[in-house]
KOLRO-41964 format. One line per field, with one value per residue (C-alpha): residue number from 1; x, y, z. Coordinates in steps of 0.5 Angstrom, whole numbers, plus 2048, in hexadecimal, padded with zeros to 3 digits. Example, Ala and Ser with C-alpha at 12.3 -4.5 7.8 and 13.67 -1.06 7.14 Angstrom:
REM KOLRO-41964
balum	1:2
u	819:81B
v	7F7:7FE
w	810:80E
This chain:
REM KOLRO-41964
balum	1:2:3:4:5:6:7:8:9:10:11:12:13:14:15:16:17:18:19:20:21:22:23:24:25:26:27:28:29:30:31:32:33:34:35:36:37:38:39:40:41:42:43:44:45:46:47:48:49:50:51:52:53:54:55:56:57:58:59:60:61:62:63:64:65:66:67:68:69:70:71:72:73:74:75:76:77:78:79:80:81:82:83:84:85:86:87:88:89:90:91:92:93:94:95:96:97:98:99:100:101:102:103:104:105:106:107:108:109:110:111:112:113:114:115:116:117:118:119:120:121:122:123:124:125:126:127:128:129:130:131:132:133:134:135:136:137:138:139:140:141:142:143:144:145:146:147:148:149:150:151:152:153:154:155:156:157:158:159:160:161:162:163:164:165:166:167:168:169:170:171:172:173:174:175:176:177:178:179:180:181:182:183:184:185:186:187:188:189:190:191:192:193:194:195:196:197:198:199:200:201:202:203:204:205:206:207:208:209:210:211:212:213:214:215:216:217:218:219:220:221:222:223:224:225:226:227:228:229:230:231:232:233:234:235:236:237:238:239:240:241:242:243:244:245:246:247:248:249:250:251:252:253:254:255:256:257:258:259:260:261:262:263:264:265:266:267:268:269:270:271:272:273:274:275:276:277:278:279:280:281:282:283:284:285:286:287:288:289:290:291:292:293:294:295:296:297:298:299:300:301:302:303:304:305:306:307:308:309:310:311:312:313:314:315:316:317:318:319:320:321:322:323:324:325:326:327:328:329:330:331:332:333:334:335:336:337:338:339:340:341:342:343:344:345:346:347:348:349:350:351:352:353:354:355:356:357:358:359:360:361:362:363:364:365:366:367:368:369:370:371:372:373:374:375:376:377:378:379:380:381:382:383:384:385:386:387:388:389:390:391:392:393:394:395:396:397:398:399:400:401:402:403:404:405:406:407:408:409:410:411:412:413:414:415:416:417:418:419:420:421:422:423:424:425:426:427:428:429:430:431:432:433:434:435:436:437:438:439:440:441:442:443:444:445:446:447:448:449:450:451:452:453:454:455:456:457
u	7B0:7A9:7AB:7A8:7AD:7B2:7B1:7B2:7B4:7BB:7BA:7B8:7BC:7C4:7C6:7C5:7BE:7BA:7B3:7AF:7A8:7A5:79F:79E:797:794:798:79D:7A1:7A2:7A2:7A8:7AA:7AB:7AC:7B3:7B7:7B3:7B6:7BD:7BD:7BD:7C2:7C6:7C5:7C7:7C0:7C0:7BA:7B7:7BA:7B3:7AE:7B3:7AE:7A7:7A2:79B:796:78F:78C:78C:78C:792:796:795:798:79C:79F:79F:7A3:7A8:7A9:7AB:7B0:7B4:7B5:7BB:7BD:7BE:7BC:7B6:7AF:7A9:7A2:79B:796:790:789:784:78A:78D:78B:78F:793:795:798:79B:79E:7A1:7A4:7A7:7AB:7AD:7AC:7AB:7B0:7AC:7A4:79F:799:792:793:78C:78F:796:794:791:796:79C:795:797:79E:7A0:7A4:7AB:7AB:7AC:7B3:7B7:7B3:7B8:7B1:7AA:7A6:79F:79D:796:796:790:78C:78F:78D:786:784:783:78A:78E:78E:791:795:799:798:79D:7A2:7A2:7A5:7A9:7B1:7B1:7B2:7BA:7BA:7B6:7B4:7AD:7AA:7A4:7A0:799:795:792:794:78F:790:790:797:79A:799:79B:7A2:7A3:7A2:7A7:7AB:7B2:7B1:7B7:7B2:7B2:7AB:7AB:7A5:7A5:79F:79D:799:794:792:78F:78B:790:792:78E:78F:78F:788:782:77D:776:770:769:763:75E:758:75A:755:757:75F:75F:75B:760:766:763:764:76B:76D:769:76C:773:772:770:776:77B:77E:77F:77C:77E:77C:77B:775:776:770:76F:76D:76E:767:766:76C:767:761:763:767:760:75C:760:762:75B:75B:760:763:769:76B:76C:76D:773:771:775:774:77A:778:77A:773:776:779:781:781:77B:77F:785:781:77E:785:788:782:782:789:788:785:780:77A:776:778:772:777:777:77E:782:784:784:78C:791:78F:792:78D:790:78C:786:783:77E:77D:776:774:76D:76A:770:776:77C:781:787:783:781:787:788:783:785:78C:78A:789:78E:795:79B:799:793:78D:787:780:77C:775:772:76A:767:760:75E:75E:765:766:76B:76F:772:777:779:77C:782:782:782:77B:775:770:76A:762:75F:759:751:751:74D:747:74B:752:74E:74C:752:755:74E:751:74F:749:74E:753:74F:752:759:757:754:75B:75E:75A:75C:764:764:762:768:76B:767:767:76E:76E:767:76A:76D:767:763:75F:75A:75A:753:757:75C:755:752:759:75A:753:752:757:756:74E:751:753:74D:74D:746:746:74A:74D:74C:753:753:754:75A:75D:75C:75E:765:764:763:75C:757:750:74F:74A:74A:741:743:73E:73F:746:743:740:746:74B:746:746:74D:750:74F:74E
v	8F7:8FC:903:904:8FD:901:907:903:8FC:8FE:901:8FA:8F6:8FA:8F4:8FC:8FD:900:8FF:901:904:904:908:904:903:8FC:8F9:8FC:8F4:8F6:8EF:8EC:8F5:8F1:8EA:8EA:8EF:8E9:8E3:8E7:8EA:8E3:8E0:8E5:8E4:8DD:8DA:8D3:8CF:8CC:8D4:8D6:8DA:8DF:8E5:8E5:8E8:8EB:8EA:8ED:8E7:8E0:8E0:8E6:8E2:8DB:8E0:8E3:8DC:8D8:8DE:8DD:8D6:8D8:8DD:8D8:8D3:8D7:8D7:8CF:8CD:8D2:8D1:8D5:8D4:8D7:8D7:8DA:8D8:8D4:8CF:8CA:8C9:8CE:8C7:8C6:8CC:8CD:8C6:8C8:8CF:8CB:8C5:8C8:8D0:8D3:8D8:8DD:8DC:8DF:8E0:8E4:8E7:8E3:8DD:8DF:8E1:8DB:8D8:8DD:8DB:8D4:8D4:8D6:8DC:8D7:8D7:8DE:8E0:8E1:8E5:8EA:8ED:8EE:8F0:8F3:8F3:8F7:8FA:8FF:8F9:8F6:8FB:8FC:8F6:8F5:8F1:8F7:8F4:8EE:8F1:8F5:8EF:8EB:8F1:8F1:8E9:8EA:8EC:8F5:8FA:8FA:8F2:8F2:8F6:8F8:8F9:8FC:8FD:900:904:909:90C:90D:90E:907:904:90B:909:902:904:909:904:8FD:901:903:90B:90C:909:90B:90D:90C:90E:90A:90C:912:914:90E:912:918:913:915:90F:909:90C:906:906:908:90B:90C:90D:90A:90E:90A:909:906:901:8FF:8FE:8F6:8F7:8FC:8F6:8F2:8F8:8F9:8F1:8F0:8F7:8F4:8ED:8F0:8F4:8EF:8E7:8E5:8EA:8EA:8EE:8EF:8F2:8F5:8F6:8F9:8F3:8EC:8EC:8EF:8EB:8E5:8E8:8EA:8E3:8DF:8E3:8E4:8DD:8DB:8DF:8DC:8E0:8E0:8E7:8E5:8DD:8DB:8DF:8DD:8E2:8E3:8E6:8E4:8E0:8DB:8D5:8D5:8CF:8D2:8D9:8D6:8D2:8D9:8DC:8D7:8D7:8DE:8DE:8DA:8DE:8E1:8E1:8E6:8E6:8EA:8EB:8F0:8F4:8ED:8EC:8F4:8F3:8F0:8EA:8E9:8E8:8E8:8EC:8EE:8F2:8F7:8F8:8FB:8FD:8FD:904:909:907:90D:90F:909:904:906:907:900:8FC:900:8FF:8F6:8F8:8FB:8F7:8F6:8FC:8F9:8FD:8FC:8FF:901:903:904:905:909:90A:912:912:912:917:91C:916:916:91C:919:913:918:915:916:914:915:915:911:912:90B:909:908:900:8FB:8F7:8F1:8F4:8F3:8ED:8E9:8EA:8E9:8E7:8E0:8DF:8DA:8DF:8E4:8E3:8E4:8EB:8ED:8EA:8EF:8F5:8F4:8F3:8F8:8FE:8FF:8FF:905:908:909:90E:911:917:919:917:91C:916:916:910:90E:910:90A:905:909:908:901:8FF:901:8FD:8F7:8F8:8F9:8F3:8F0:8EF:8EE:8F3:8F7:8F3:8F4:8F4:8F6:8FD:8FB:8F9:900:904:901:902:90B:909:909:90C:90A:906:900:901:8FD:901:909:907:906:90C:911:90D:90F:916:917:913:914:90D
w	7F3:7F1:7F3:7FA:7FC:7F9:7FE:804:804:802:80A:80D:80A:80C:812:817:814:81A:81A:814:814:80D:80A:804:800:7FD:7F8:7F9:7FB:801:804:800:802:809:808:805:809:810:80C:80B:811:814:80F:811:819:818:81A:81C:81A:821:825:825:821:81E:81A:81C:817:81A:815:815:812:811:80A:809:80F:80B:804:807:80A:803:801:806:804:7FD:7FE:804:7FE:7FD:805:807:80D:80E:810:810:813:815:81B:819:81C:81A:816:81A:822:827:82A:823:822:829:829:822:825:82B:828:821:820:81A:819:815:818:815:81A:81B:822:825:824:826:82C:82D:82E:832:837:837:837:831:832:833:82B:82A:82F:829:824:820:81C:81D:817:818:811:80F:816:815:814:81B:81F:81D:81C:824:824:828:82E:82C:827:82D:832:82D:82B:834:834:82E:82F:831:82A:82C:82B:824:81E:81D:816:816:80F:80E:809:80E:814:819:821:823:81F:820:828:826:823:828:82E:82B:825:827:828:821:81D:816:813:80B:807:800:7FD:7FF:7F9:7FB:802:7FD:7F9:7F3:7F1:7EC:7E6:7E2:7E6:7E3:7E9:7E9:7ED:7EC:7F0:7F1:7F5:7FB:7FA:7F4:7F6:7F4:7EE:7EC:7EE:7E9:7E4:7E5:7E5:7DE:7DA:7DD:7DB:7D4:7D3:7D6:7D4:7DA:7DF:7E7:7EB:7F2:7F6:7FE:803:808:80D:80D:80D:806:804:805:803:7FD:7FA:7FC:7F8:7F1:7F3:7F2:7EC:7E7:7E2:7DE:7E1:7E7:7E6:7EA:7F1:7F7:7FE:802:809:810:812:80E:811:80F:80A:807:807:803:7FF:7FD:7FC:7F7:7F3:7F2:7F0:7EA:7E3:7E4:7E9:7ED:7F5:7FA:800:806:809:80A:803:802:803:803:800:7F7:7F3:7ED:7E6:7EA:7E5:7E8:7EF:7F2:7F9:7FC:7FF:802:806:809:803:806:805:7FF:7FC:7FE:7FB:7F5:7F5:7F4:7EE:7E8:7EA:7E7:7E2:7DF:7DF:7E3:7E5:7EC:7EE:7F4:7F4:7F8:7FA:7FA:800:800:7FB:801:800:7FA:7FC:802:7FE:7FB:7F4:7ED:7ED:7E7:7E9:7E6:7E6:7E6:7E1:7E4:7E7:7E2:7E5:7E1:7E5:7EC:7EA:7E7:7EE:7F2:7FB:7FA:800:804:805:808:80F:80C:80A:811:813:80D:810:818:815:811:816:81A:812:811:817:817:811:814:815:80E:80B:80F:812:818:81C:818:812:813:814:80F:809:80B:80B:804:801:805:803:7FC:7FB:7FE:806:807:80E:812:819:81F:823:82B:82E:832:82A:828:82E:82D:826:827:825:829:828:821:81E:81A:817:811:80E:811:80E:807:807:809:804:7FF:801:802:7FD:7F5:7F1
C-alpha cells in the first residue's frame, strides 16, 4: 500500500464509509485505491451477477478506462462470480454495448462519459438501478475535457446520493470539481488531501528537472538533441514527449520518422485523433522496454507506462499539468529525468511552473542540425494544420507570456517556420473572432521580420 493509499483506503473500506473526495497526484496508486473498496463493497452487500451494475467508474480517456477495467478483472479473481466490463467510444458498436448492459450487465462497469451518456439515452438506464458505488476518476480531467454536461447527466440518472456512495479522485481541485462534489456527493462527504506536497511542486525529489531555453524556431532541434543525449546515457531509454496539441504530435512524429535515428528508433504517437485500435496498439507497444512516445494529454495521467526514464514537455503549460506529466517518470522509488523545452519568448513562464528547475541556455544551432530535421516537402499541409491547431493552445497562455494577439500568431509561426513551413496560412475572420485573435496579420514576410527583431537566435 502506497503512502497516499494508506491515507484514504482504510476509510473507503469501512462498511459505513461516507462519500470520499481525494486529492492525490499521479503515480500514487489511485486506481487500486478505489477499485479494492468498490469491489469489497459489492462482496459485503451480497451483490449477485445479473442484478445489474453494482459499481460504476467514469474515466476521462478510452485508454485509462480500458486499463482500469483490466485491473478490475485481475482483482475480481479473488471474488468468484464477479465480472468487469468497459464501454468506450470507438471500440464496440453502441448497439452491442447496449445489448450487453441489458442482457448480461457486469458487476463493475468502467466507462467514458460520452459513450455512457449515449447508452443511457438508448434505454441503458435499466442496468443501473442497483448501483452502490460511483467513482469519478481523474475528475478534473473528466470535467475539463468537455464532459461536464454528460457527467452531470449520468450522475442524475444514478440512485440518489443517499442510496449510493460516491468516490471522487482528482489531482487538482478547480471550481468545476468543487461544484460537482457539492451537487452530487452526500453533504457529509470527507475531503482528503493524500499528497499535499504535489500541489506546491515539492514532490519529485528523485527526478532531475531542467528547463532548456532556446530560440522558438529551434525547439524541434533541441528535442532531437535531448533525445540523442538521453540515448547515450541510458541502456534502455523510455521517453514520453508531451505536445500542446494533437496537430503538433502528428507533425513532429512525421518529421522525426522521416529522419530515422537510433535515439528515436522505436517511435510511437498517442493522441485523441487516432482511431481506438491504433491508440491501443501504440499504448501496448510503449509498455514494452525502450521507445519514444510523442503524445498529447491523452497519455498525461492515469495510464500506466512502466520504467519511463525521461519526460519531455514542449512549450509552457500550467503548473499542475507540468507536475502531473513529470510524475510519469521516477516511479516506485526509481530516479528519473524531466526536461521542458521553452522558447526564449516563454521565459516568463519558468517561475510559474513552481518547480525546482535548473535553467539552461541552448547552444547555437548548426546548419547541419537544421538540415538533418528538414520538413519533408510533402508535409507542408501538415505544418499549416499544426499552425492552426496550435494557436488555441498558445493563446491560452498569452496573458502569462505577455503576448498580444499578434504576438500569439508570431510565436506559433516562429516555431513552424523554423521547422520548414513555407508560408503562414490564412485563417477566417470568424474563427479568429472566436479565438479572440481579431485584427492579426498572417503576412509571412512581416512575421519573419518581427521574429528577427524580437527573438534572439
